[in-house]
PDB file of N, CA, C and O in Angstrom:
ATOM      1  N   MET A   1       0.917  -1.223   0.013  1.00  0.00           N
ATOM      2  CA  MET A   1      -0.051  -0.041  -0.001  1.00  0.00           C
ATOM      3  C   MET A   1       1.012   1.487   0.102  1.00  0.00           C
ATOM      4  O   MET A   1       0.753   2.545  -0.471  1.00  0.00           O
ATOM      5  N   TRP A   2       1.906   1.290   0.756  1.00  0.00           N
ATOM      6  CA  TRP A   2       2.895   2.447   0.762  1.00  0.00           C
ATOM      7  C   TRP A   2       3.941   2.271   0.029  1.00  0.00           C
ATOM      8  O   TRP A   2       4.426   1.142   0.109  1.00  0.00           O
ATOM      9  N   LYS A   3       4.655   3.284  -0.925  1.00  0.00           N
ATOM     10  CA  LYS A   3       5.613   2.892  -1.911  1.00  0.00           C
ATOM     11  C   LYS A   3       6.527   4.061  -1.557  1.00  0.00           C
ATOM     12  O   LYS A   3       6.202   5.032  -0.873  1.00  0.00           O
ATOM     13  N   SER A   4       7.609   3.853  -2.068  1.00  0.00           N
ATOM     14  CA  SER A   4       8.680   4.885  -2.088  1.00  0.00           C
ATOM     15  C   SER A   4       8.606   5.635  -3.476  1.00  0.00           C
ATOM     16  O   SER A   4       8.212   5.166  -4.544  1.00  0.00           O
ATOM     17  N   GLY A   5       9.051   6.838  -3.230  1.00  0.00           N
ATOM     18  CA  GLY A   5       9.420   7.660  -4.292  1.00  0.00           C
ATOM     19  C   GLY A   5      10.663   7.470  -5.211  1.00  0.00           C
ATOM     20  O   GLY A   5      11.332   6.491  -4.881  1.00  0.00           O
ATOM     21  N   SER A   6      11.028   8.000  -6.032  1.00  0.00           N
ATOM     22  CA  SER A   6      12.293   7.883  -7.115  1.00  0.00           C
ATOM     23  C   SER A   6      13.351   8.730  -6.584  1.00  0.00           C
ATOM     24  O   SER A   6      14.412   8.564  -7.187  1.00  0.00           O
ATOM     25  N   THR A   7      13.389   9.477  -5.764  1.00  0.00           N
ATOM     26  CA  THR A   7      14.484  10.154  -5.302  1.00  0.00           C
ATOM     27  C   THR A   7      15.024   9.777  -3.800  1.00  0.00           C
ATOM     28  O   THR A   7      14.221   9.213  -3.056  1.00  0.00           O
ATOM     29  N   SER A   8      16.298  10.049  -3.332  1.00  0.00           N
ATOM     30  CA  SER A   8      16.801   9.502  -2.115  1.00  0.00           C
ATOM     31  C   SER A   8      15.753   9.977  -1.311  1.00  0.00           C
ATOM     32  O   SER A   8      15.183   9.055  -0.727  1.00  0.00           O
ATOM     33  N   THR A   9      15.251  11.209  -1.052  1.00  0.00           N
ATOM     34  CA  THR A   9      14.594  11.822   0.075  1.00  0.00           C
ATOM     35  C   THR A   9      13.255  11.251   0.207  1.00  0.00           C
ATOM     36  O   THR A   9      12.616  11.437   1.243  1.00  0.00           O
ATOM     37  N   THR A  10      12.688  10.431  -0.961  1.00  0.00           N
ATOM     38  CA  THR A  10      11.423  10.204  -1.072  1.00  0.00           C
ATOM     39  C   THR A  10      11.248   8.566  -0.649  1.00  0.00           C
ATOM     40  O   THR A  10      10.123   8.119  -0.422  1.00  0.00           O
ATOM     41  N   LYS A  11      12.374   7.774  -0.568  1.00  0.00           N
ATOM     42  CA  LYS A  11      12.430   6.580  -0.289  1.00  0.00           C
ATOM     43  C   LYS A  11      11.922   6.346   1.239  1.00  0.00           C
ATOM     44  O   LYS A  11      12.252   7.040   2.201  1.00  0.00           O
ATOM     45  N   ILE A  12      11.091   5.275   1.258  1.00  0.00           N
ATOM     46  CA  ILE A  12      10.913   4.858   2.732  1.00  0.00           C
ATOM     47  C   ILE A  12      12.059   4.472   3.349  1.00  0.00           C
ATOM     48  O   ILE A  12      12.918   3.702   2.919  1.00  0.00           O
ATOM     49  N   GLY A  13      12.005   5.296   4.814  1.00  0.00           N
ATOM     50  CA  GLY A  13      13.107   5.117   5.773  1.00  0.00           C
ATOM     51  C   GLY A  13      14.011   6.153   5.572  1.00  0.00           C
ATOM     52  O   GLY A  13      15.046   6.137   6.238  1.00  0.00           O
ATOM     53  N   TYR A  14      13.792   7.140   4.699  1.00  0.00           N
ATOM     54  CA  TYR A  14      14.792   8.103   4.581  1.00  0.00           C
ATOM     55  C   TYR A  14      14.624   8.815   5.892  1.00  0.00           C
ATOM     56  O   TYR A  14      13.446   8.892   6.244  1.00  0.00           O
ATOM     57  N   LYS A  15      15.586   9.406   6.784  1.00  0.00           N
ATOM     58  CA  LYS A  15      15.530  10.120   7.940  1.00  0.00           C
ATOM     59  C   LYS A  15      16.132  11.781   7.485  1.00  0.00           C
ATOM     60  O   LYS A  15      17.151  11.962   6.818  1.00  0.00           O
ATOM     61  N   ASN A  16      15.522  12.531   7.849  1.00  0.00           N
ATOM     62  CA  ASN A  16      16.029  13.974   7.505  1.00  0.00           C
ATOM     63  C   ASN A  16      16.751  14.580   8.567  1.00  0.00           C
ATOM     64  O   ASN A  16      16.663  13.957   9.625  1.00  0.00           O
ATOM     65  N   ARG A  17      17.487  15.686   8.597  1.00  0.00           N
ATOM     66  CA  ARG A  17      18.308  16.313   9.816  1.00  0.00           C
ATOM     67  C   ARG A  17      17.470  16.699  10.780  1.00  0.00           C
ATOM     68  O   ARG A  17      18.019  17.225  11.748  1.00  0.00           O
ATOM     69  N   ASN A  18      16.235  16.592  10.815  1.00  0.00           N
ATOM     70  CA  ASN A  18      15.516  17.154  11.869  1.00  0.00           C
ATOM     71  C   ASN A  18      14.674  15.669  12.638  1.00  0.00           C
ATOM     72  O   ASN A  18      13.723  15.688  13.419  1.00  0.00           O
ATOM     73  N   ASN A  19      15.190  14.837  12.256  1.00  0.00           N
ATOM     74  CA  ASN A  19      14.886  13.213  12.919  1.00  0.00           C
ATOM     75  C   ASN A  19      13.263  12.884  12.546  1.00  0.00           C
ATOM     76  O   ASN A  19      12.526  12.342  13.370  1.00  0.00           O
ATOM     77  N   GLN A  20      12.793  13.298  11.154  1.00  0.00           N
ATOM     78  CA  GLN A  20      11.683  13.006  10.671  1.00  0.00           C
ATOM     79  C   GLN A  20      12.174  11.916   9.680  1.00  0.00           C
ATOM     80  O   GLN A  20      13.151  11.926   8.931  1.00  0.00           O
ATOM     81  N   VAL A  21      11.206  10.961   9.888  1.00  0.00           N
ATOM     82  CA  VAL A  21      11.337   9.695   8.655  1.00  0.00           C
ATOM     83  C   VAL A  21      10.298   9.306   7.523  1.00  0.00           C
ATOM     84  O   VAL A  21       9.149   8.951   7.786  1.00  0.00           O
ATOM     85  N   ASN A  22      10.683   9.381   6.553  1.00  0.00           N
ATOM     86  CA  ASN A  22       9.513   8.961   5.632  1.00  0.00           C
ATOM     87  C   ASN A  22       8.933   7.747   5.847  1.00  0.00           C
ATOM     88  O   ASN A  22       9.670   6.831   6.213  1.00  0.00           O
ATOM     89  N   LEU A  23       7.636   7.521   5.682  1.00  0.00           N
ATOM     90  CA  LEU A  23       7.040   6.412   5.667  1.00  0.00           C
ATOM     91  C   LEU A  23       6.205   5.819   4.513  1.00  0.00           C
ATOM     92  O   LEU A  23       5.474   4.829   4.532  1.00  0.00           O
ATOM     93  N   GLY A  24       6.555   6.851   3.283  1.00  0.00           N
ATOM     94  CA  GLY A  24       5.753   6.501   2.064  1.00  0.00           C
ATOM     95  C   GLY A  24       4.643   7.167   1.419  1.00  0.00           C
ATOM     96  O   GLY A  24       4.020   7.980   2.102  1.00  0.00           O
ATOM     97  N   THR A  25       4.268   6.954   0.166  1.00  0.00           N
ATOM     98  CA  THR A  25       3.201   7.554  -0.179  1.00  0.00           C
ATOM     99  C   THR A  25       2.343   6.772  -0.701  1.00  0.00           C
ATOM    100  O   THR A  25       2.764   5.649  -0.977  1.00  0.00           O
ATOM    101  N   ARG A  26       1.016   7.053  -0.982  1.00  0.00           N
ATOM    102  CA  ARG A  26       0.076   6.128  -1.554  1.00  0.00           C
ATOM    103  C   ARG A  26      -0.474   7.050  -2.925  1.00  0.00           C
ATOM    104  O   ARG A  26      -1.640   7.013  -3.319  1.00  0.00           O
ATOM    105  N   GLY A  27       0.361   7.683  -3.409  1.00  0.00           N
ATOM    106  CA  GLY A  27       0.050   8.637  -4.434  1.00  0.00           C
ATOM    107  C   GLY A  27      -0.950   9.731  -4.324  1.00  0.00           C
ATOM    108  O   GLY A  27      -1.378  10.182  -5.386  1.00  0.00           O
ATOM    109  N   ILE A  28      -1.407  10.248  -3.162  1.00  0.00           N
ATOM    110  CA  ILE A  28      -2.278  11.137  -3.170  1.00  0.00           C
ATOM    111  C   ILE A  28      -1.784  12.464  -3.419  1.00  0.00           C
ATOM    112  O   ILE A  28      -0.794  12.810  -2.774  1.00  0.00           O
ATOM    113  N   ARG A  29      -2.291  13.266  -4.234  1.00  0.00           N
ATOM    114  CA  ARG A  29      -2.019  14.365  -4.750  1.00  0.00           C
ATOM    115  C   ARG A  29      -1.437  15.661  -3.115  1.00  0.00           C
ATOM    116  O   ARG A  29      -1.997  15.726  -2.021  1.00  0.00           O
ATOM    117  N   GLY A  30      -0.418  16.329  -3.508  1.00  0.00           N
ATOM    118  CA  GLY A  30       0.010  17.081  -2.586  1.00  0.00           C
ATOM    119  C   GLY A  30      -0.330  18.495  -2.876  1.00  0.00           C
ATOM    120  O   GLY A  30      -1.054  18.690  -3.852  1.00  0.00           O
ATOM    121  N   THR A  31       0.084  19.524  -2.174  1.00  0.00           N
ATOM    122  CA  THR A  31      -0.259  20.666  -2.054  1.00  0.00           C
ATOM    123  C   THR A  31       0.554  21.474  -3.305  1.00  0.00           C
ATOM    124  O   THR A  31      -0.033  22.337  -3.958  1.00  0.00           O
ATOM    125  N   ASP A  32       1.670  21.183  -3.516  1.00  0.00           N
ATOM    126  CA  ASP A  32       2.563  21.894  -4.342  1.00  0.00           C
ATOM    127  C   ASP A  32       2.472  21.434  -5.771  1.00  0.00           C
ATOM    128  O   ASP A  32       2.051  20.283  -5.889  1.00  0.00           O
ATOM    129  N   HIS A  33       2.810  22.156  -7.037  1.00  0.00           N
ATOM    130  CA  HIS A  33       2.422  21.678  -8.012  1.00  0.00           C
ATOM    131  C   HIS A  33       3.447  20.574  -8.556  1.00  0.00           C
ATOM    132  O   HIS A  33       4.676  20.644  -8.531  1.00  0.00           O
ATOM    133  N   GLY A  34       2.623  19.506  -9.070  1.00  0.00           N
ATOM    134  CA  GLY A  34       3.161  18.230  -9.347  1.00  0.00           C
ATOM    135  C   GLY A  34       3.644  17.235  -8.188  1.00  0.00           C
ATOM    136  O   GLY A  34       4.416  16.290  -8.355  1.00  0.00           O
ATOM    137  N   GLN A  35       3.178  17.537  -7.247  1.00  0.00           N
ATOM    138  CA  GLN A  35       4.015  16.762  -5.997  1.00  0.00           C
ATOM    139  C   GLN A  35       2.573  15.764  -5.542  1.00  0.00           C
ATOM    140  O   GLN A  35       1.392  16.055  -5.736  1.00  0.00           O
ATOM    141  N   VAL A  36       3.069  14.675  -4.964  1.00  0.00           N
ATOM    142  CA  VAL A  36       2.114  13.608  -4.025  1.00  0.00           C
ATOM    143  C   VAL A  36       2.567  13.853  -2.721  1.00  0.00           C
ATOM    144  O   VAL A  36       3.656  14.406  -2.567  1.00  0.00           O
ATOM    145  N   SER A  37       1.892  13.523  -1.776  1.00  0.00           N
ATOM    146  CA  SER A  37       2.192  13.624  -0.340  1.00  0.00           C
ATOM    147  C   SER A  37       2.639  12.379   0.246  1.00  0.00           C
ATOM    148  O   SER A  37       2.250  11.290  -0.176  1.00  0.00           O
ATOM    149  N   TYR A  38       3.528  12.529   1.307  1.00  0.00           N
ATOM    150  CA  TYR A  38       4.125  11.509   1.922  1.00  0.00           C
ATOM    151  C   TYR A  38       3.943  11.515   3.292  1.00  0.00           C
ATOM    152  O   TYR A  38       4.054  12.580   3.898  1.00  0.00           O
ATOM    153  N   LYS A  39       3.664  10.426   3.908  1.00  0.00           N
ATOM    154  CA  LYS A  39       3.680  10.096   5.375  1.00  0.00           C
ATOM    155  C   LYS A  39       4.972  10.079   6.068  1.00  0.00           C
ATOM    156  O   LYS A  39       5.881   9.306   5.765  1.00  0.00           O
ATOM    157  N   LEU A  40       5.041  11.084   7.148  1.00  0.00           N
ATOM    158  CA  LEU A  40       6.116  11.242   7.872  1.00  0.00           C
ATOM    159  C   LEU A  40       6.032  11.330   9.220  1.00  0.00           C
ATOM    160  O   LEU A  40       5.092  11.952   9.715  1.00  0.00           O
ATOM    161  N   GLU A  41       7.073  10.677  10.081  1.00  0.00           N
ATOM    162  CA  GLU A  41       6.775  10.436  11.499  1.00  0.00           C
ATOM    163  C   GLU A  41       7.812  11.103  12.218  1.00  0.00           C
ATOM    164  O   GLU A  41       8.965  10.977  11.806  1.00  0.00           O
ATOM    165  N   CYS A  42       7.555  11.861  13.328  1.00  0.00           N
ATOM    166  CA  CYS A  42       8.848  12.414  13.981  1.00  0.00           C
ATOM    167  C   CYS A  42       9.108  11.303  15.113  1.00  0.00           C
ATOM    168  O   CYS A  42       8.325  10.637  15.791  1.00  0.00           O
ATOM    169  N   LEU A  43      10.539  11.360  15.056  1.00  0.00           N
ATOM    170  CA  LEU A  43      11.360  10.175  15.769  1.00  0.00           C
ATOM    171  C   LEU A  43      12.044  10.896  17.022  1.00  0.00           C
ATOM    172  O   LEU A  43      13.057  10.380  17.495  1.00  0.00           O
ATOM    173  N   ASN A  44      11.557  12.005  17.545  1.00  0.00           N
ATOM    174  CA  ASN A  44      11.951  12.709  18.630  1.00  0.00           C
ATOM    175  C   ASN A  44      11.519  12.062  19.650  1.00  0.00           C
ATOM    176  O   ASN A  44      10.417  11.523  19.537  1.00  0.00           O
ATOM    177  N   GLN A  45      12.245  11.939  20.896  1.00  0.00           N
ATOM    178  CA  GLN A  45      11.539  11.380  22.078  1.00  0.00           C
ATOM    179  C   GLN A  45      10.266  12.030  22.591  1.00  0.00           C
ATOM    180  O   GLN A  45      10.093  13.238  22.755  1.00  0.00           O
ATOM    181  N   ASN A  46       9.411  11.058  22.816  1.00  0.00           N
ATOM    182  CA  ASN A  46       7.983  11.532  23.380  1.00  0.00           C
ATOM    183  C   ASN A  46       7.212  12.420  22.401  1.00  0.00           C
ATOM    184  O   ASN A  46       6.388  13.244  22.797  1.00  0.00           O
ATOM    185  N   CYS A  47       7.506  12.228  21.114  1.00  0.00           N
ATOM    186  CA  CYS A  47       6.821  12.677  20.221  1.00  0.00           C
ATOM    187  C   CYS A  47       6.007  11.788  19.486  1.00  0.00           C
ATOM    188  O   CYS A  47       4.914  11.435  19.930  1.00  0.00           O
ATOM    189  N   GLY A  48       6.505  11.339  18.246  1.00  0.00           N
ATOM    190  CA  GLY A  48       5.841  10.190  17.474  1.00  0.00           C
ATOM    191  C   GLY A  48       4.783  10.662  16.625  1.00  0.00           C
ATOM    192  O   GLY A  48       4.050   9.846  16.065  1.00  0.00           O
ATOM    193  N   HIS A  49       4.615  12.030  16.458  1.00  0.00           N
ATOM    194  CA  HIS A  49       3.577  12.504  15.517  1.00  0.00           C
ATOM    195  C   HIS A  49       3.775  12.016  14.184  1.00  0.00           C
ATOM    196  O   HIS A  49       4.859  11.786  13.650  1.00  0.00           O
ATOM    197  N   ILE A  50       2.320  11.842  13.562  1.00  0.00           N
ATOM    198  CA  ILE A  50       2.325  11.384  12.146  1.00  0.00           C
ATOM    199  C   ILE A  50       1.910  12.596  11.376  1.00  0.00           C
ATOM    200  O   ILE A  50       1.191  13.418  11.945  1.00  0.00           O
ATOM    201  N   TYR A  51       2.279  12.790  10.170  1.00  0.00           N
ATOM    202  CA  TYR A  51       1.644  13.987   9.372  1.00  0.00           C
ATOM    203  C   TYR A  51       2.185  13.582   8.022  1.00  0.00           C
ATOM    204  O   TYR A  51       3.004  12.685   7.821  1.00  0.00           O
ATOM    205  N   GLY A  52       1.486  14.546   6.917  1.00  0.00           N
ATOM    206  CA  GLY A  52       1.745  14.551   5.765  1.00  0.00           C
ATOM    207  C   GLY A  52       2.680  15.718   5.101  1.00  0.00           C
ATOM    208  O   GLY A  52       2.573  16.869   5.525  1.00  0.00           O
ATOM    209  N   ALA A  53       3.536  15.421   4.123  1.00  0.00           N
ATOM    210  CA  ALA A  53       4.286  16.414   3.759  1.00  0.00           C
ATOM    211  C   ALA A  53       4.390  16.160   2.251  1.00  0.00           C
ATOM    212  O   ALA A  53       4.297  15.031   1.769  1.00  0.00           O
ATOM    213  N   ASN A  54       4.594  17.306   1.513  1.00  0.00           N
ATOM    214  CA  ASN A  54       4.808  17.045  -0.167  1.00  0.00           C
ATOM    215  C   ASN A  54       6.421  16.606  -0.163  1.00  0.00           C
ATOM    216  O   ASN A  54       7.321  17.032   0.560  1.00  0.00           O
ATOM    217  N   GLY A  55       6.465  15.662  -1.163  1.00  0.00           N
ATOM    218  CA  GLY A  55       7.806  15.292  -1.384  1.00  0.00           C
ATOM    219  C   GLY A  55       8.910  16.307  -1.707  1.00  0.00           C
ATOM    220  O   GLY A  55      10.013  15.872  -1.375  1.00  0.00           O
ATOM    221  N   THR A  56       8.937  17.362  -2.180  1.00  0.00           N
ATOM    222  CA  THR A  56       9.644  18.407  -2.048  1.00  0.00           C
ATOM    223  C   THR A  56      10.191  19.049  -0.625  1.00  0.00           C
ATOM    224  O   THR A  56      11.158  19.792  -0.460  1.00  0.00           O
ATOM    225  N   ASP A  57       9.407  18.606   0.197  1.00  0.00           N
ATOM    226  CA  ASP A  57       9.673  19.148   1.866  1.00  0.00           C
ATOM    227  C   ASP A  57      10.190  18.265   2.635  1.00  0.00           C
ATOM    228  O   ASP A  57      10.506  18.517   3.798  1.00  0.00           O
ATOM    229  N   ILE A  58      10.335  17.165   2.101  1.00  0.00           N
ATOM    230  CA  ILE A  58      10.692  15.856   3.217  1.00  0.00           C
ATOM    231  C   ILE A  58      12.277  16.327   3.986  1.00  0.00           C
ATOM    232  O   ILE A  58      12.551  16.222   5.181  1.00  0.00           O
ATOM    233  N   PHE A  59      13.056  16.795   3.015  1.00  0.00           N
ATOM    234  CA  PHE A  59      14.416  16.802   3.198  1.00  0.00           C
ATOM    235  C   PHE A  59      14.646  18.055   4.717  1.00  0.00           C
ATOM    236  O   PHE A  59      15.599  18.133   5.493  1.00  0.00           O
ATOM    237  N   GLN A  60      13.743  18.632   4.685  1.00  0.00           N
ATOM    238  CA  GLN A  60      14.036  19.920   5.721  1.00  0.00           C
ATOM    239  C   GLN A  60      12.704  19.974   6.666  1.00  0.00           C
ATOM    240  O   GLN A  60      12.614  20.868   7.508  1.00  0.00           O
ATOM    241  N   ARG A  61      11.759  19.082   6.522  1.00  0.00           N
ATOM    242  CA  ARG A  61      10.537  19.235   7.339  1.00  0.00           C
ATOM    243  C   ARG A  61      10.742  19.212   8.831  1.00  0.00           C
ATOM    244  O   ARG A  61      11.650  18.547   9.331  1.00  0.00           O
ATOM    245  N   LYS A  62       9.968  19.880   9.491  1.00  0.00           N
ATOM    246  CA  LYS A  62      10.010  20.038  11.027  1.00  0.00           C
ATOM    247  C   LYS A  62       8.551  19.603  11.417  1.00  0.00           C
ATOM    248  O   LYS A  62       7.489  19.904  10.872  1.00  0.00           O
ATOM    249  N   CYS A  63       8.834  18.681  12.692  1.00  0.00           N
ATOM    250  CA  CYS A  63       7.552  18.196  13.205  1.00  0.00           C
ATOM    251  C   CYS A  63       6.739  19.520  13.445  1.00  0.00           C
ATOM    252  O   CYS A  63       7.224  20.563  13.883  1.00  0.00           O
ATOM    253  N   PRO A  64       5.372  19.310  13.076  1.00  0.00           N
ATOM    254  CA  PRO A  64       4.354  20.460  13.417  1.00  0.00           C
ATOM    255  C   PRO A  64       3.985  20.507  15.205  1.00  0.00           C
ATOM    256  O   PRO A  64       3.353  21.416  15.744  1.00  0.00           O
ATOM    257  N   ARG A  65       4.479  19.465  15.810  1.00  0.00           N
ATOM    258  CA  ARG A  65       3.877  19.217  17.201  1.00  0.00           C
ATOM    259  C   ARG A  65       5.082  19.586  18.007  1.00  0.00           C
ATOM    260  O   ARG A  65       4.832  20.215  19.035  1.00  0.00           O
ATOM    261  N   CYS A  66       6.277  19.337  17.766  1.00  0.00           N
ATOM    262  CA  CYS A  66       7.295  19.401  18.847  1.00  0.00           C
ATOM    263  C   CYS A  66       8.462  20.451  18.094  1.00  0.00           C
ATOM    264  O   CYS A  66       9.343  20.932  18.806  1.00  0.00           O
ATOM    265  N   GLN A  67       8.422  20.711  16.902  1.00  0.00           N
ATOM    266  CA  GLN A  67       9.525  21.669  16.398  1.00  0.00           C
ATOM    267  C   GLN A  67       8.828  22.763  15.540  1.00  0.00           C
ATOM    268  O   GLN A  67       9.468  23.340  14.661  1.00  0.00           O
ATOM    269  N   GLY A  68       7.545  23.049  15.779  1.00  0.00           N
ATOM    270  CA  GLY A  68       7.009  24.380  15.180  1.00  0.00           C
ATOM    271  C   GLY A  68       6.905  24.343  13.533  1.00  0.00           C
ATOM    272  O   GLY A  68       6.843  25.356  12.836  1.00  0.00           O
ATOM    273  N   GLY A  69       6.897  23.141  13.096  1.00  0.00           N
ATOM    274  CA  GLY A  69       6.900  23.075  11.740  1.00  0.00           C
ATOM    275  C   GLY A  69       5.499  23.402  11.447  1.00  0.00           C
ATOM    276  O   GLY A  69       4.631  23.543  12.309  1.00  0.00           O
ATOM    277  N   LYS A  70       5.292  23.541   9.897  1.00  0.00           N
ATOM    278  CA  LYS A  70       4.008  23.768   9.271  1.00  0.00           C
ATOM    279  C   LYS A  70       3.020  22.524   9.578  1.00  0.00           C
ATOM    280  O   LYS A  70       3.387  21.409   9.950  1.00  0.00           O
ATOM    281  N   ASP A  71       1.723  22.935   9.353  1.00  0.00           N
ATOM    282  CA  ASP A  71       0.857  21.673   9.568  1.00  0.00           C
ATOM    283  C   ASP A  71       1.071  20.675   8.627  1.00  0.00           C
ATOM    284  O   ASP A  71       1.562  20.891   7.519  1.00  0.00           O
ATOM    285  N   GLY A  72       0.696  19.525   9.059  1.00  0.00           N
ATOM    286  CA  GLY A  72       0.685  18.401   7.826  1.00  0.00           C
ATOM    287  C   GLY A  72      -0.475  18.541   6.808  1.00  0.00           C
ATOM    288  O   GLY A  72      -1.472  19.234   7.011  1.00  0.00           O
ATOM    289  N   ILE A  73      -0.250  17.837   5.734  1.00  0.00           N
ATOM    290  CA  ILE A  73      -1.166  18.032   5.004  1.00  0.00           C
ATOM    291  C   ILE A  73      -1.825  16.192   4.578  1.00  0.00           C
ATOM    292  O   ILE A  73      -1.228  15.202   5.002  1.00  0.00           O
ATOM    293  N   GLU A  74      -2.961  16.102   3.798  1.00  0.00           N
ATOM    294  CA  GLU A  74      -3.447  14.962   3.848  1.00  0.00           C
ATOM    295  C   GLU A  74      -2.483  13.876   3.185  1.00  0.00           C
ATOM    296  O   GLU A  74      -1.777  14.169   2.220  1.00  0.00           O
ATOM    297  N   PHE A  75      -2.494  12.639   3.745  1.00  0.00           N
ATOM    298  CA  PHE A  75      -1.531  11.557   3.028  1.00  0.00           C
ATOM    299  C   PHE A  75      -2.180  10.251   2.693  1.00  0.00           C
ATOM    300  O   PHE A  75      -1.530   9.361   2.144  1.00  0.00           O
TER     301      PHE A  75
END
């Protein structure tokens, strides 16, 4: 059901510099032009928040709950 994208940052298991891990996409359209949304999970201690992000944002995303990042999108 969940699939990786074609770039290194959109692969399932990719972890960005803010400790957010990519859990994959189901192909749902994102909010940026030509993007699909990806399911991300915050790996910070005592958080674990799960939210959606455009593929182009994965490398720099911050958690909306514990890091003051943008609200997530549908995934």
